[in-house]
C-alpha positions as CSV (number, residue, x, y, z in Angstrom):
1,L,31.9,-29.0,-112.6
2,Y,28.9,-29.6,-110.8
3,Q,26.6,-26.7,-111.6
4,P,23.0,-26.9,-110.0
5,P,20.1,-25.4,-111.5
6,R,20.2,-21.5,-111.1
7,P,16.9,-21.1,-109.0
8,L,18.1,-23.7,-106.6
9,A,21.5,-22.3,-106.1
10,E,20.1,-18.8,-105.5
11,A,17.8,-20.2,-103.1
12,R,20.4,-22.0,-101.4
13,Y,22.6,-19.0,-100.9
14,L,19.9,-16.4,-100.0
15,L,20.9,-14.3,-96.8
16,E,17.5,-15.5,-95.5
17,A,18.7,-18.9,-95.4
18,H,22.0,-18.4,-93.9
19,P,22.4,-20.8,-91.0
20,T,23.7,-17.9,-88.9
21,A,21.0,-15.6,-87.7
22,A,23.4,-12.6,-87.7
23,Y,23.9,-13.1,-91.5
24,T,20.1,-13.0,-92.3
25,S,20.0,-9.1,-92.6
26,V,23.7,-8.3,-93.2
27,D,22.9,-6.2,-96.2
28,T,20.7,-4.1,-94.2
29,S,23.2,-3.6,-91.3
30,L,26.1,-2.9,-93.9
31,I,24.1,0.2,-95.3
32,K,22.8,1.2,-91.8
33,F,25.9,1.7,-90.1
34,N,27.9,3.2,-93.0
35,I,25.6,6.1,-93.7
36,Q,25.4,9.4,-92.3
37,T,23.7,12.8,-92.5
38,P,25.2,16.3,-93.1
39,H,25.9,18.2,-89.8
40,A,22.8,19.1,-87.9
41,G,20.7,17.1,-90.4
42,H,18.2,14.4,-89.5
43,T,16.9,11.3,-91.7
44,R,14.5,8.6,-90.9
45,V,13.9,5.7,-93.6
46,S,11.7,2.8,-93.6
47,V,13.2,-0.4,-95.2
48,H,11.4,-3.1,-97.3
49,R,12.9,-6.1,-98.7
50,V,11.7,-6.8,-102.3
51,P,11.8,-10.3,-103.4
52,P,11.9,-11.1,-107.2
53,P,8.5,-11.8,-108.8
54,E,7.1,-15.3,-108.2
55,G,8.5,-17.9,-110.4
56,V,11.6,-15.6,-111.5
57,A,15.0,-16.4,-110.3
58,G,17.0,-13.5,-108.5
59,V,18.1,-12.1,-105.3
60,S,16.1,-9.7,-103.0
61,L,16.6,-5.9,-103.4
62,L,16.4,-3.4,-100.4
63,R,14.1,-0.3,-101.0
64,F,14.6,2.6,-98.8
65,D,11.7,5.2,-98.5
66,V,12.3,8.8,-96.9
67,V,10.0,9.1,-94.0
68,N,11.2,12.2,-92.6
69,M,14.4,14.3,-93.8
70,T,15.6,17.6,-92.8
71,R,18.6,19.3,-94.5
72,H,20.1,22.7,-93.8
73,V,20.9,24.0,-97.3
74,H,22.1,27.4,-99.1
75,H,20.6,29.3,-101.7
76,H,22.3,27.6,-104.8
77,F,25.4,25.6,-106.2
78,D,28.6,27.2,-105.0
79,Y,26.7,30.0,-103.5
80,R,29.8,31.7,-102.0
81,K,31.1,32.9,-105.1
82,D,27.9,35.1,-105.4
83,G,27.9,36.3,-101.9
84,H,24.7,34.7,-100.8
85,S,24.2,34.2,-97.2
86,R,20.5,33.3,-97.2
87,T,19.8,29.8,-95.9
88,Y,16.9,27.3,-96.0
89,T,15.7,24.1,-94.4
90,M,14.6,21.5,-96.8
91,R,12.1,18.9,-95.4
92,V,10.7,15.7,-96.9
93,E,8.0,14.1,-94.9
94,R,5.6,11.3,-95.5
95,N,1.9,12.6,-95.0
96,D,-0.1,9.8,-93.8
97,T,-2.9,12.2,-93.1
98,E,-3.2,13.2,-96.6
99,T,-2.6,9.3,-97.9
100,A,-5.5,8.5,-95.6
101,H,-7.8,11.2,-97.0
102,T,-7.5,9.8,-100.6
103,G,-8.2,6.3,-99.5
104,A,-7.5,3.6,-102.1
105,L,-6.4,6.3,-104.9
106,T,-2.8,6.0,-104.0
107,G,-2.6,2.3,-104.4
108,A,-1.8,0.1,-107.3
109,G,-3.1,1.5,-110.7
110,A,-3.2,5.0,-109.6
111,L,-1.6,7.3,-112.0
112,V,-0.4,11.1,-111.7
113,V,-1.6,13.5,-114.4
114,D,-0.1,16.7,-114.6
115,R,-2.5,19.2,-116.5
116,S,-0.3,22.6,-115.6
117,S,-0.1,24.9,-118.4
118,D,3.8,25.0,-118.0
119,L,6.4,22.7,-116.2
120,A,5.7,23.9,-112.7
121,G,3.6,21.2,-111.9
122,S,1.0,23.3,-110.1
123,E,-2.0,21.4,-111.3
124,R,-1.4,17.8,-110.6
125,Y,-4.2,15.0,-110.3
126,L,-4.1,11.6,-108.9
127,V,-6.4,9.5,-111.5
128,R,-7.7,5.9,-110.9
129,G,-9.9,4.3,-113.8
130,E,-10.0,3.7,-117.1
131,R,-8.9,6.5,-119.6
132,W,-8.3,8.8,-116.7
133,S,-12.3,9.4,-116.4
134,G,-12.4,7.4,-113.0
135,D,-11.9,9.0,-109.6
136,Q,-9.8,12.1,-109.4
137,Y,-8.1,14.0,-106.7
138,R,-6.1,17.3,-106.9
139,I,-2.5,16.9,-105.5
140,L,-1.6,19.4,-102.9
141,D,1.5,21.5,-103.8
142,G,4.8,19.7,-103.1
143,H,3.1,16.3,-102.6
144,H,4.3,13.2,-104.4
145,V,3.0,9.7,-104.7
146,N,5.7,7.4,-103.4
147,N,5.0,3.6,-102.6
148,G,1.4,4.0,-102.1
149,A,1.9,7.1,-99.9
150,F,1.9,10.9,-100.2
151,T,5.4,12.4,-99.6
152,V,5.8,16.2,-99.3
153,V,8.8,18.0,-100.2
154,Y,9.4,21.8,-99.4
155,L,11.7,24.4,-98.2
156,T,11.3,27.0,-95.8
157,R,13.6,30.2,-95.8
158,D,15.3,30.4,-92.5
159,R,14.1,33.3,-90.0
160,S,10.7,33.3,-92.2
161,T,7.6,31.2,-92.3
162,H,7.7,31.4,-96.0
163,L,7.2,27.9,-97.6
164,I,8.4,27.0,-101.1
165,P,6.9,23.5,-102.3
166,Y,8.7,21.1,-104.8
167,N,6.0,20.2,-107.3
168,T,8.8,18.9,-109.7
169,I,12.0,17.2,-108.3
170,Y,13.4,16.3,-111.6
171,S,15.5,19.5,-112.4
172,V,19.1,20.8,-112.5
173,T,19.7,24.5,-112.1
174,L,21.3,26.5,-114.9
175,I,24.1,27.6,-112.5
176,A,24.9,24.1,-111.4
177,A,25.4,23.0,-114.8
178,L,27.4,26.0,-115.9
179,R,29.7,25.6,-112.8
180,L,30.2,21.9,-113.4
181,G,31.0,22.6,-117.0
182,L,29.2,22.1,-120.3
183,V,31.1,21.6,-123.5
184,R,30.7,24.2,-126.0
185,Q,27.8,22.9,-128.0
186,L,25.6,22.3,-124.9
187,K,26.6,25.6,-123.6
188,E,25.4,27.2,-127.1
189,R,22.3,25.1,-127.0
190,A,21.6,26.4,-123.3
191,Y,22.0,30.1,-124.4
192,K,19.5,29.5,-127.1
193,L,17.1,28.0,-124.7
194,F,17.6,30.9,-122.3
195,V,17.0,33.8,-124.6
196,N,13.8,32.3,-125.8
197,L,12.3,32.0,-122.5
198,P,9.5,34.4,-121.6
199,L,10.9,37.5,-119.4
200,Y,10.2,36.9,-115.5
201,E,11.3,39.2,-112.6
202,D,14.2,37.2,-111.3
203,M,15.9,35.4,-114.3
204,A,19.3,34.7,-112.2
205,P,20.8,31.3,-113.1
206,W,19.7,29.8,-109.9
207,N,16.2,30.3,-111.1
208,I,16.3,28.8,-114.4
209,V,16.5,24.9,-114.7
210,F,17.1,22.3,-117.1
211,Q,13.9,19.8,-117.2
212,G,14.8,17.2,-119.6
213,Q,15.4,18.9,-122.9
214,K,13.5,21.9,-121.9
215,M,14.5,25.0,-120.0
216,E,12.2,26.6,-117.3
217,Y,11.9,29.4,-114.8
218,I,11.1,28.1,-111.3
219,D,11.2,31.0,-108.8
220,F,8.1,30.3,-106.8
221,D,7.2,33.9,-106.1
222,T,7.5,35.2,-109.3
223,R,6.8,32.7,-111.9
224,D,3.1,33.7,-112.6
225,V,3.8,37.2,-114.3
226,T,5.7,37.8,-117.4
227,Y,7.2,41.2,-118.6
228,D,8.0,40.9,-122.4
229,Q,5.4,43.5,-123.1
230,H,6.5,45.9,-120.1
231,V,10.4,45.6,-121.3
232,K,9.4,46.8,-125.0
233,R,8.3,50.3,-123.3
234,I,11.5,50.6,-120.9
235,Y,13.0,53.4,-122.9
236,Q,9.9,55.3,-122.7
237,V,9.3,54.7,-119.1
238,M,12.8,55.8,-118.2
239,S,12.3,59.1,-120.3
240,V,9.0,59.6,-118.4
241,L,11.0,59.5,-115.1
242,M,14.0,61.4,-116.3
243,N,11.8,64.3,-117.8
244,Y,9.4,64.7,-114.7
245,K,12.3,64.7,-112.3
246,R,13.7,67.8,-114.6
247,T,10.5,69.7,-113.9
248,V,10.2,68.9,-110.4
249,K,13.9,70.2,-110.0
250,D,12.6,73.5,-111.4
251,F,10.0,73.6,-108.7
252,D,12.8,73.3,-106.2
253,R,11.0,70.2,-104.8
254,C,13.6,67.5,-106.0
255,G,15.7,66.5,-102.8
256,D,18.2,63.6,-102.7
257,R,17.6,60.1,-104.0
258,A,15.9,57.9,-101.5
259,T,17.1,54.3,-101.3
260,N,15.6,51.2,-103.1
261,P,16.6,47.6,-102.8
262,Y,18.8,47.4,-106.0
263,G,19.9,51.0,-105.9
264,F,18.2,51.6,-109.3
265,S,18.7,55.3,-110.6
266,L,15.3,57.3,-111.4
267,V,13.0,55.1,-109.5
268,S,13.4,56.7,-106.1
269,D,14.9,60.2,-107.2
270,C,14.0,63.2,-105.1
271,V,12.3,61.9,-102.2
272,K,14.8,60.9,-99.5
273,D,13.1,61.3,-96.2
274,L,15.4,61.8,-92.9
275,E,12.8,60.0,-90.5
276,F,11.2,57.2,-92.9
277,T,14.0,55.3,-94.7
278,G,12.3,51.8,-95.0
279,P,13.0,49.1,-95.6
280,C,10.8,48.6,-98.6
281,N,11.6,45.2,-99.9
282,D,8.4,44.6,-101.9
283,P,9.4,44.9,-105.4
284,E,6.2,46.4,-106.3
285,F,6.5,49.2,-103.8
286,P,10.4,49.7,-103.5
287,V,10.6,53.6,-102.5
288,P,10.4,54.7,-99.0
289,C,8.4,58.0,-98.8
290,G,7.8,60.8,-96.5
291,D,4.3,59.8,-95.8
292,G,5.7,56.8,-93.8
293,T,4.8,54.2,-96.5
294,C,6.5,52.6,-99.3
295,H,5.5,53.6,-102.9
296,S,6.0,52.2,-106.4
297,D,8.2,55.2,-107.7
298,Y,9.1,58.7,-106.6
299,I,6.3,60.2,-108.5
300,S,3.7,58.4,-106.5
301,C,5.6,59.6,-103.5
302,L,5.4,63.3,-104.6
303,R,1.9,63.1,-105.3
304,A,1.1,61.4,-101.8
305,T,3.0,64.2,-100.0
306,V,2.3,67.2,-102.2
307,E,-0.5,68.4,-99.5
308,G,1.7,67.5,-96.7
309,K,5.5,67.6,-95.8
310,P,7.4,68.0,-98.8
311,P,10.7,66.1,-99.4
312,A,13.7,67.4,-97.8
313,T,15.6,69.9,-100.0
314,K,18.6,71.7,-99.9
315,P,18.2,75.0,-97.6
316,I,18.2,78.3,-99.7
317,P,21.0,80.5,-98.3
318,P,19.9,83.6,-96.4
319,G,19.2,86.4,-98.8
320,E,18.4,84.5,-101.9
321,T,14.9,83.5,-103.3
322,A,14.3,80.4,-104.9
323,Q,15.0,82.2,-108.3
324,G,18.6,83.2,-107.0
325,G,18.0,86.9,-106.7
326,S,18.5,89.2,-103.7
327,G,15.3,89.2,-101.2
328,S,14.5,91.7,-98.5
329,R,16.8,92.2,-95.8
330,N,14.3,93.7,-93.2
331,G,10.9,92.8,-94.8
332,G,10.9,96.0,-96.8
333,E,10.4,96.2,-100.7
334,V,13.4,96.1,-103.0
335,S,13.5,97.8,-106.6
336,W,15.8,98.2,-109.1
337,E,16.2,100.8,-112.0
338,F,17.8,99.8,-115.1
339,N,18.4,101.1,-118.7
340,R,20.3,100.2,-121.7
341,A,23.6,100.1,-119.8
342,G,22.1,97.8,-117.0
343,A,21.1,98.1,-113.6
344,E,21.7,101.7,-111.9
345,Q,20.9,101.5,-108.4
346,E,18.9,99.4,-105.6
347,N,16.4,101.2,-103.6
348,Q,15.3,99.8,-100.2
349,A,11.9,100.7,-99.3
350,E,11.5,101.8,-95.4
């Protein structure tokens, strides 16, 4: 059986060498006409044919780079089970302006160095030079070097201008891993990693991710503040709110409970106002108050309104004082006479 040398055979059967022009790019055409985007999505890619290194036998590969992509996505994996309705728009865009601004830094030999204190990728540098001591450039949030150019990856919340940059793009959310299924040993390991994380505000499983062998918290809005020291005093804080409320009730100044986003007890007791009801969605100021603003807690609201309009309280029945006894019927003075056997008679002054 005749077998010509491999390089010669591969060169002879390269698509570029096909005698029929229609076949010279058949691999590109097969991919082009057999891909599609999800509903209402959009994707534009650039395609480059990458030949094998000079002097090395092999066939060409096709490299596809995203130039512009739009996807409409939901909050997290299998979001319907949790009743989440918030939606986002995901964008991947090549940033030619930022690439030109850095000049040759993004070219061959460039190295991305992550100097972040955590795994959030918030302090990354593009370095070119020996021992990382040459030219340096601080990479913008959400930007990544891809094939000699900057590509930015980010989300925007629908009906909002809030932007969430993706500084790291190699994570798998905990909720996805749990719902796809983890064997018992891996689930136990994941649980140990989770309980040893610092305490953040929103540690729901869609805000926890696997990054390699490590686990991290990624919620963009709340990842900079931890609450380990605060939680140690939670029982005492709740005691403060409960006991304070008890005394406010004795002053007859504790009305109904106002709303707060999660419906927590104690936080917004006593200060329901019929005119201003929020919304108060900022977790630092979740309590609507009678002064027309949102407060951190009901005590803050009481202090703000002590000289003004008091919180709405239940009306006192006619003929009763705040202490529950009989009052004046006609503006006159009421007195009682009593001895060891108790009250004898009631005298109404004219």
